[in-house]
Structure formats: structure tokens, C-alpha cells
PDB file with SEQRES, HELIX, SHEET and CRYST1 records, atoms N, CA, C and O in Angstrom:
SEQRES   1 A   56  MET GLN ALA HIS VAL THR PRO GLY PRO VAL ASP ASP ALA          
SEQRES   2 A   56  GLU TRP CYS LEU LEU VAL PRO ASN VAL ALA MET ALA SER          
SEQRES   3 A   56  LYS LEU ARG GLN LEU GLY PRO LEU LEU THR GLN HIS LEU          
SEQRES   4 A   56  GLN GLN GLN GLY ILE PRO LEU ARG ARG LEU ARG ILE LYS          
SEQRES   5 A   56  VAL ARG THR PRO                                              
HELIX    1 AA1 GLN A    2  HIS A    4  5                                   3    
HELIX    2 AA2 VAL A   22  GLN A   41  1                                  20    
SHEET    1 AA1 3 THR A   6  ASP A  11  0                                        
SHEET    2 AA1 3 GLU A  14  VAL A  19 -1                                        
SHEET    3 AA1 3 ARG A  48  VAL A  53  1                                        
CRYST1    1.000    1.000    1.000  90.00  90.00  90.00 P 1           1          
ATOM      1  N   MET A   1     -43.693 279.828  84.614  1.00  0.00           N  
ATOM      2  CA  MET A   1     -43.693 278.952  85.754  1.00  0.00           C  
ATOM      3  C   MET A   1     -43.077 277.600  85.394  1.00  0.00           C  
ATOM      4  O   MET A   1     -42.389 276.994  86.215  1.00  0.00           O  
ATOM      5  N   GLN A   2     -43.317 277.137  84.199  1.00  0.00           N  
ATOM      6  CA  GLN A   2     -42.835 275.827  83.759  1.00  0.00           C  
ATOM      7  C   GLN A   2     -41.314 275.700  83.870  1.00  0.00           C  
ATOM      8  O   GLN A   2     -40.805 274.623  84.180  1.00  0.00           O  
ATOM      9  N   ALA A   3     -40.596 276.776  83.621  1.00  0.00           N  
ATOM     10  CA  ALA A   3     -39.134 276.735  83.662  1.00  0.00           C  
ATOM     11  C   ALA A   3     -38.594 276.491  85.071  1.00  0.00           C  
ATOM     12  O   ALA A   3     -37.447 276.076  85.231  1.00  0.00           O  
ATOM     13  N   HIS A   4     -39.413 276.747  86.088  1.00  0.00           N  
ATOM     14  CA  HIS A   4     -38.954 276.623  87.464  1.00  0.00           C  
ATOM     15  C   HIS A   4     -39.381 275.325  88.135  1.00  0.00           C  
ATOM     16  O   HIS A   4     -38.945 275.038  89.250  1.00  0.00           O  
ATOM     17  N   VAL A   5     -40.226 274.537  87.477  1.00  0.00           N  
ATOM     18  CA  VAL A   5     -40.717 273.280  88.051  1.00  0.00           C  
ATOM     19  C   VAL A   5     -39.820 272.147  87.574  1.00  0.00           C  
ATOM     20  O   VAL A   5     -39.567 272.000  86.378  1.00  0.00           O  
ATOM     21  N   THR A   6     -39.342 271.346  88.526  1.00  0.00           N  
ATOM     22  CA  THR A   6     -38.493 270.204  88.212  1.00  0.00           C  
ATOM     23  C   THR A   6     -39.262 268.928  88.512  1.00  0.00           C  
ATOM     24  O   THR A   6     -39.803 268.778  89.607  1.00  0.00           O  
ATOM     25  N   PRO A   7     -39.318 268.008  87.557  1.00  0.00           N  
ATOM     26  CA  PRO A   7     -40.009 266.753  87.847  1.00  0.00           C  
ATOM     27  C   PRO A   7     -39.216 265.946  88.868  1.00  0.00           C  
ATOM     28  O   PRO A   7     -37.993 265.837  88.785  1.00  0.00           O  
ATOM     29  N   GLY A   8     -39.925 265.396  89.811  1.00  0.00           N  
ATOM     30  CA  GLY A   8     -39.300 264.564  90.834  1.00  0.00           C  
ATOM     31  C   GLY A   8     -39.648 263.108  90.617  1.00  0.00           C  
ATOM     32  O   GLY A   8     -40.064 262.725  89.523  1.00  0.00           O  
ATOM     33  N   PRO A   9     -39.483 262.297  91.637  1.00  0.00           N  
ATOM     34  CA  PRO A   9     -39.724 260.869  91.505  1.00  0.00           C  
ATOM     35  C   PRO A   9     -41.205 260.521  91.359  1.00  0.00           C  
ATOM     36  O   PRO A   9     -42.089 261.258  91.797  1.00  0.00           O  
ATOM     37  N   VAL A  10     -41.439 259.371  90.728  1.00  0.00           N  
ATOM     38  CA  VAL A  10     -42.781 258.813  90.608  1.00  0.00           C  
ATOM     39  C   VAL A  10     -42.814 257.554  91.468  1.00  0.00           C  
ATOM     40  O   VAL A  10     -42.026 256.634  91.247  1.00  0.00           O  
ATOM     41  N   ASP A  11     -43.709 257.505  92.436  1.00  0.00           N  
ATOM     42  CA  ASP A  11     -43.875 256.352  93.307  1.00  0.00           C  
ATOM     43  C   ASP A  11     -45.294 255.835  93.160  1.00  0.00           C  
ATOM     44  O   ASP A  11     -46.250 256.549  93.464  1.00  0.00           O  
ATOM     45  N   ASP A  12     -45.441 254.603  92.698  1.00  0.00           N  
ATOM     46  CA  ASP A  12     -46.760 254.012  92.450  1.00  0.00           C  
ATOM     47  C   ASP A  12     -47.548 254.943  91.533  1.00  0.00           C  
ATOM     48  O   ASP A  12     -47.173 255.114  90.373  1.00  0.00           O  
ATOM     49  N   ALA A  13     -48.609 255.535  92.012  1.00  0.00           N  
ATOM     50  CA  ALA A  13     -49.408 256.444  91.187  1.00  0.00           C  
ATOM     51  C   ALA A  13     -49.328 257.856  91.739  1.00  0.00           C  
ATOM     52  O   ALA A  13     -50.303 258.604  91.678  1.00  0.00           O  
ATOM     53  N   GLU A  14     -48.168 258.226  92.278  1.00  0.00           N  
ATOM     54  CA  GLU A  14     -47.971 259.550  92.861  1.00  0.00           C  
ATOM     55  C   GLU A  14     -46.723 260.176  92.251  1.00  0.00           C  
ATOM     56  O   GLU A  14     -45.671 259.542  92.177  1.00  0.00           O  
ATOM     57  N   TRP A  15     -46.849 261.419  91.818  1.00  0.00           N  
ATOM     58  CA  TRP A  15     -45.742 262.115  91.177  1.00  0.00           C  
ATOM     59  C   TRP A  15     -45.394 263.341  92.004  1.00  0.00           C  
ATOM     60  O   TRP A  15     -46.278 264.078  92.441  1.00  0.00           O  
ATOM     61  N   CYS A  16     -44.114 263.554  92.213  1.00  0.00           N  
ATOM     62  CA  CYS A  16     -43.641 264.687  92.998  1.00  0.00           C  
ATOM     63  C   CYS A  16     -43.065 265.750  92.058  1.00  0.00           C  
ATOM     64  O   CYS A  16     -42.253 265.441  91.186  1.00  0.00           O  
ATOM     65  N   LEU A  17     -43.486 266.985  92.242  1.00  0.00           N  
ATOM     66  CA  LEU A  17     -42.940 268.114  91.498  1.00  0.00           C  
ATOM     67  C   LEU A  17     -42.167 268.990  92.474  1.00  0.00           C  
ATOM     68  O   LEU A  17     -42.652 269.289  93.565  1.00  0.00           O  
ATOM     69  N   LEU A  18     -40.971 269.399  92.084  1.00  0.00           N  
ATOM     70  CA  LEU A  18     -40.112 270.219  92.935  1.00  0.00           C  
ATOM     71  C   LEU A  18     -40.133 271.657  92.437  1.00  0.00           C  
ATOM     72  O   LEU A  18     -39.951 271.914  91.247  1.00  0.00           O  
ATOM     73  N   VAL A  19     -40.355 272.584  93.348  1.00  0.00           N  
ATOM     74  CA  VAL A  19     -40.437 274.004  93.000  1.00  0.00           C  
ATOM     75  C   VAL A  19     -39.487 274.807  93.881  1.00  0.00           C  
ATOM     76  O   VAL A  19     -39.113 274.346  94.960  1.00  0.00           O  
ATOM     77  N   PRO A  20     -39.088 276.005  93.439  1.00  0.00           N  
ATOM     78  CA  PRO A  20     -38.074 276.762  94.169  1.00  0.00           C  
ATOM     79  C   PRO A  20     -38.573 277.553  95.380  1.00  0.00           C  
ATOM     80  O   PRO A  20     -37.771 277.929  96.236  1.00  0.00           O  
ATOM     81  N   ASN A  21     -39.874 277.810  95.468  1.00  0.00           N  
ATOM     82  CA  ASN A  21     -40.333 278.634  96.594  1.00  0.00           C  
ATOM     83  C   ASN A  21     -41.767 278.289  96.997  1.00  0.00           C  
ATOM     84  O   ASN A  21     -42.476 277.576  96.286  1.00  0.00           O  
ATOM     85  N   VAL A  22     -42.166 278.803  98.133  1.00  0.00           N  
ATOM     86  CA  VAL A  22     -43.470 278.503  98.715  1.00  0.00           C  
ATOM     87  C   VAL A  22     -44.611 279.074  97.872  1.00  0.00           C  
ATOM     88  O   VAL A  22     -45.664 278.448  97.755  1.00  0.00           O  
ATOM     89  N   ALA A  23     -44.413 280.239  97.293  1.00  0.00           N  
ATOM     90  CA  ALA A  23     -45.465 280.858  96.486  1.00  0.00           C  
ATOM     91  C   ALA A  23     -45.824 279.992  95.285  1.00  0.00           C  
ATOM     92  O   ALA A  23     -47.000 279.808  94.968  1.00  0.00           O  
ATOM     93  N   MET A  24     -44.815 279.471  94.632  1.00  0.00           N  
ATOM     94  CA  MET A  24     -45.066 278.614  93.475  1.00  0.00           C  
ATOM     95  C   MET A  24     -45.704 277.293  93.915  1.00  0.00           C  
ATOM     96  O   MET A  24     -46.567 276.759  93.217  1.00  0.00           O  
ATOM     97  N   ALA A  25     -45.290 276.774  95.047  1.00  0.00           N  
ATOM     98  CA  ALA A  25     -45.883 275.540  95.571  1.00  0.00           C  
ATOM     99  C   ALA A  25     -47.367 275.750  95.849  1.00  0.00           C  
ATOM    100  O   ALA A  25     -48.190 274.884  95.552  1.00  0.00           O  
ATOM    101  N   SER A  26     -47.700 276.894  96.417  1.00  0.00           N  
ATOM    102  CA  SER A  26     -49.090 277.195  96.717  1.00  0.00           C  
ATOM    103  C   SER A  26     -49.932 277.252  95.447  1.00  0.00           C  
ATOM    104  O   SER A  26     -51.036 276.710  95.407  1.00  0.00           O  
ATOM    105  N   LYS A  27     -49.423 277.896  94.431  1.00  0.00           N  
ATOM    106  CA  LYS A  27     -50.160 278.013  93.164  1.00  0.00           C  
ATOM    107  C   LYS A  27     -50.351 276.642  92.525  1.00  0.00           C  
ATOM    108  O   LYS A  27     -51.437 276.339  92.032  1.00  0.00           O  
ATOM    109  N   LEU A  28     -49.314 275.812  92.527  1.00  0.00           N  
ATOM    110  CA  LEU A  28     -49.442 274.479  91.945  1.00  0.00           C  
ATOM    111  C   LEU A  28     -50.394 273.598  92.748  1.00  0.00           C  
ATOM    112  O   LEU A  28     -51.097 272.764  92.178  1.00  0.00           O  
ATOM    113  N   ARG A  29     -50.420 273.776  94.054  1.00  0.00           N  
ATOM    114  CA  ARG A  29     -51.377 273.012  94.864  1.00  0.00           C  
ATOM    115  C   ARG A  29     -52.808 273.382  94.494  1.00  0.00           C  
ATOM    116  O   ARG A  29     -53.694 272.528  94.501  1.00  0.00           O  
ATOM    117  N   GLN A  30     -53.036 274.654  94.170  1.00  0.00           N  
ATOM    118  CA  GLN A  30     -54.364 275.079  93.729  1.00  0.00           C  
ATOM    119  C   GLN A  30     -54.717 274.437  92.392  1.00  0.00           C  
ATOM    120  O   GLN A  30     -55.870 274.075  92.158  1.00  0.00           O  
ATOM    121  N   LEU A  31     -53.729 274.297  91.521  1.00  0.00           N  
ATOM    122  CA  LEU A  31     -53.950 273.718  90.196  1.00  0.00           C  
ATOM    123  C   LEU A  31     -53.847 272.190  90.185  1.00  0.00           C  
ATOM    124  O   LEU A  31     -54.097 271.558  89.159  1.00  0.00           O  
ATOM    125  N   GLY A  32     -53.482 271.603  91.322  1.00  0.00           N  
ATOM    126  CA  GLY A  32     -53.254 270.161  91.416  1.00  0.00           C  
ATOM    127  C   GLY A  32     -54.377 269.297  90.879  1.00  0.00           C  
ATOM    128  O   GLY A  32     -54.116 268.420  90.056  1.00  0.00           O  
ATOM    129  N   PRO A  33     -55.623 269.504  91.309  1.00  0.00           N  
ATOM    130  CA  PRO A  33     -56.710 268.672  90.793  1.00  0.00           C  
ATOM    131  C   PRO A  33     -56.884 268.786  89.280  1.00  0.00           C  
ATOM    132  O   PRO A  33     -57.156 267.791  88.609  1.00  0.00           O  
ATOM    133  N   LEU A  34     -56.730 269.981  88.748  1.00  0.00           N  
ATOM    134  CA  LEU A  34     -56.845 270.179  87.304  1.00  0.00           C  
ATOM    135  C   LEU A  34     -55.709 269.486  86.552  1.00  0.00           C  
ATOM    136  O   LEU A  34     -55.943 268.849  85.524  1.00  0.00           O  
ATOM    137  N   LEU A  35     -54.487 269.607  87.058  1.00  0.00           N  
ATOM    138  CA  LEU A  35     -53.340 268.938  86.432  1.00  0.00           C  
ATOM    139  C   LEU A  35     -53.478 267.421  86.491  1.00  0.00           C  
ATOM    140  O   LEU A  35     -53.191 266.728  85.514  1.00  0.00           O  
ATOM    141  N   THR A  36     -53.918 266.907  87.634  1.00  0.00           N  
ATOM    142  CA  THR A  36     -54.109 265.467  87.789  1.00  0.00           C  
ATOM    143  C   THR A  36     -55.157 264.963  86.812  1.00  0.00           C  
ATOM    144  O   THR A  36     -54.960 263.932  86.169  1.00  0.00           O  
ATOM    145  N   GLN A  37     -56.254 265.670  86.696  1.00  0.00           N  
ATOM    146  CA  GLN A  37     -57.319 265.283  85.773  1.00  0.00           C  
ATOM    147  C   GLN A  37     -56.821 265.284  84.334  1.00  0.00           C  
ATOM    148  O   GLN A  37     -57.123 264.365  83.572  1.00  0.00           O  
ATOM    149  N   HIS A  38     -56.075 266.287  83.963  1.00  0.00           N  
ATOM    150  CA  HIS A  38     -55.546 266.375  82.604  1.00  0.00           C  
ATOM    151  C   HIS A  38     -54.608 265.203  82.304  1.00  0.00           C  
ATOM    152  O   HIS A  38     -54.690 264.601  81.233  1.00  0.00           O  
ATOM    153  N   LEU A  39     -53.728 264.883  83.235  1.00  0.00           N  
ATOM    154  CA  LEU A  39     -52.807 263.766  83.032  1.00  0.00           C  
ATOM    155  C   LEU A  39     -53.559 262.441  82.944  1.00  0.00           C  
ATOM    156  O   LEU A  39     -53.185 261.573  82.155  1.00  0.00           O  
ATOM    157  N   GLN A  40     -54.605 262.274  83.738  1.00  0.00           N  
ATOM    158  CA  GLN A  40     -55.407 261.059  83.670  1.00  0.00           C  
ATOM    159  C   GLN A  40     -56.104 260.940  82.324  1.00  0.00           C  
ATOM    160  O   GLN A  40     -56.214 259.840  81.784  1.00  0.00           O  
ATOM    161  N   GLN A  41     -56.575 262.050  81.775  1.00  0.00           N  
ATOM    162  CA  GLN A  41     -57.211 262.039  80.461  1.00  0.00           C  
ATOM    163  C   GLN A  41     -56.227 261.683  79.361  1.00  0.00           C  
ATOM    164  O   GLN A  41     -56.623 261.179  78.310  1.00  0.00           O  
ATOM    165  N   GLN A  42     -54.943 261.940  79.596  1.00  0.00           N  
ATOM    166  CA  GLN A  42     -53.908 261.595  78.626  1.00  0.00           C  
ATOM    167  C   GLN A  42     -53.475 260.133  78.762  1.00  0.00           C  
ATOM    168  O   GLN A  42     -52.599 259.679  78.025  1.00  0.00           O  
ATOM    169  N   GLY A  43     -54.076 259.397  79.691  1.00  0.00           N  
ATOM    170  CA  GLY A  43     -53.784 257.990  79.860  1.00  0.00           C  
ATOM    171  C   GLY A  43     -52.702 257.687  80.889  1.00  0.00           C  
ATOM    172  O   GLY A  43     -52.216 256.558  80.965  1.00  0.00           O  
ATOM    173  N   ILE A  44     -52.329 258.671  81.667  1.00  0.00           N  
ATOM    174  CA  ILE A  44     -51.313 258.474  82.705  1.00  0.00           C  
ATOM    175  C   ILE A  44     -52.036 258.107  84.002  1.00  0.00           C  
ATOM    176  O   ILE A  44     -52.834 258.897  84.507  1.00  0.00           O  
ATOM    177  N   PRO A  45     -51.767 256.926  84.541  1.00  0.00           N  
ATOM    178  CA  PRO A  45     -52.487 256.477  85.748  1.00  0.00           C  
ATOM    179  C   PRO A  45     -51.966 257.161  87.010  1.00  0.00           C  
ATOM    180  O   PRO A  45     -51.237 256.559  87.798  1.00  0.00           O  
ATOM    181  N   LEU A  46     -52.338 258.393  87.186  1.00  0.00           N  
ATOM    182  CA  LEU A  46     -51.852 259.202  88.298  1.00  0.00           C  
ATOM    183  C   LEU A  46     -52.991 259.446  89.270  1.00  0.00           C  
ATOM    184  O   LEU A  46     -54.071 259.876  88.866  1.00  0.00           O  
ATOM    185  N   ARG A  47     -52.761 259.177  90.545  1.00  0.00           N  
ATOM    186  CA  ARG A  47     -53.777 259.434  91.559  1.00  0.00           C  
ATOM    187  C   ARG A  47     -53.547 260.744  92.275  1.00  0.00           C  
ATOM    188  O   ARG A  47     -54.494 261.401  92.708  1.00  0.00           O  
ATOM    189  N   ARG A  48     -52.276 261.127  92.401  1.00  0.00           N  
ATOM    190  CA  ARG A  48     -51.975 262.297  93.234  1.00  0.00           C  
ATOM    191  C   ARG A  48     -50.693 262.983  92.781  1.00  0.00           C  
ATOM    192  O   ARG A  48     -49.739 262.329  92.360  1.00  0.00           O  
ATOM    193  N   LEU A  49     -50.686 264.291  92.871  1.00  0.00           N  
ATOM    194  CA  LEU A  49     -49.477 265.093  92.670  1.00  0.00           C  
ATOM    195  C   LEU A  49     -49.007 265.586  94.029  1.00  0.00           C  
ATOM    196  O   LEU A  49     -49.803 266.078  94.828  1.00  0.00           O  
ATOM    197  N   ARG A  50     -47.730 265.455  94.283  1.00  0.00           N  
ATOM    198  CA  ARG A  50     -47.141 266.040  95.487  1.00  0.00           C  
ATOM    199  C   ARG A  50     -46.291 267.220  95.053  1.00  0.00           C  
ATOM    200  O   ARG A  50     -45.570 267.129  94.060  1.00  0.00           O  
ATOM    201  N   ILE A  51     -46.364 268.308  95.769  1.00  0.00           N  
ATOM    202  CA  ILE A  51     -45.587 269.499  95.475  1.00  0.00           C  
ATOM    203  C   ILE A  51     -44.631 269.719  96.642  1.00  0.00           C  
ATOM    204  O   ILE A  51     -45.053 269.816  97.794  1.00  0.00           O  
ATOM    205  N   LYS A  52     -43.343 269.796  96.331  1.00  0.00           N  
ATOM    206  CA  LYS A  52     -42.335 270.012  97.380  1.00  0.00           C  
ATOM    207  C   LYS A  52     -41.462 271.198  97.018  1.00  0.00           C  
ATOM    208  O   LYS A  52     -41.124 271.401  95.852  1.00  0.00           O  
ATOM    209  N   VAL A  53     -41.102 271.974  98.022  1.00  0.00           N  
ATOM    210  CA  VAL A  53     -40.202 273.104  97.831  1.00  0.00           C  
ATOM    211  C   VAL A  53     -38.773 272.584  97.950  1.00  0.00           C  
ATOM    212  O   VAL A  53     -38.416 271.937  98.934  1.00  0.00           O  
ATOM    213  N   ARG A  54     -37.953 272.878  96.927  1.00  0.00           N  
ATOM    214  CA  ARG A  54     -36.550 272.477  96.946  1.00  0.00           C  
ATOM    215  C   ARG A  54     -35.798 273.293  97.979  1.00  0.00           C  
ATOM    216  O   ARG A  54     -36.004 274.502  98.097  1.00  0.00           O  
ATOM    217  N   THR A  55     -34.948 272.649  98.709  1.00  0.00           N  
ATOM    218  CA  THR A  55     -34.093 273.375  99.649  1.00  0.00           C  
ATOM    219  C   THR A  55     -32.670 273.305  99.134  1.00  0.00           C  
ATOM    220  O   THR A  55     -32.223 272.255  98.672  1.00  0.00           O  
ATOM    221  N   PRO A  56     -31.957 274.416  99.212  1.00  0.00           N  
ATOM    222  CA  PRO A  56     -30.590 274.427  98.663  1.00  0.00           C  
ATOM    223  C   PRO A  56     -29.630 273.571  99.464  1.00  0.00           C  
ATOM    224  O   PRO A  56     -28.451 273.483  99.125  1.00  0.00           O  
TER     225      PRO A  56                                                      
END                                                                             
């Protein structure tokens, strides 16, 4: 899954991740709270992850 996720822009304390399809976006949204918590534990001041599907 990691190979298909593209980091997007960081705005304030919000980070956007770009994914190729809806299925992957859904899975990352489920993992969002866990990923956010992990990044906060690493010292990254992140409040929210946004997941967006890339359009060609």
C-alpha cells in the first residue's frame, strides 16, 4: 500500500495523503486515527490527516 500513497501538502497541522482509488482511501480513513496518533508520538504536531483520491 505504501508504494501507492503520495504525500500531499501540509497546511497548519493537517496533512493530505493522495491515493489512486476509493478502496485505498477507505482503508486509510479507517487507519487515520492510528496513523495520526503514531505521528504525534514521534513529535510531529499533526491534528488531522486528509485522504484524497487522485484524479488523472
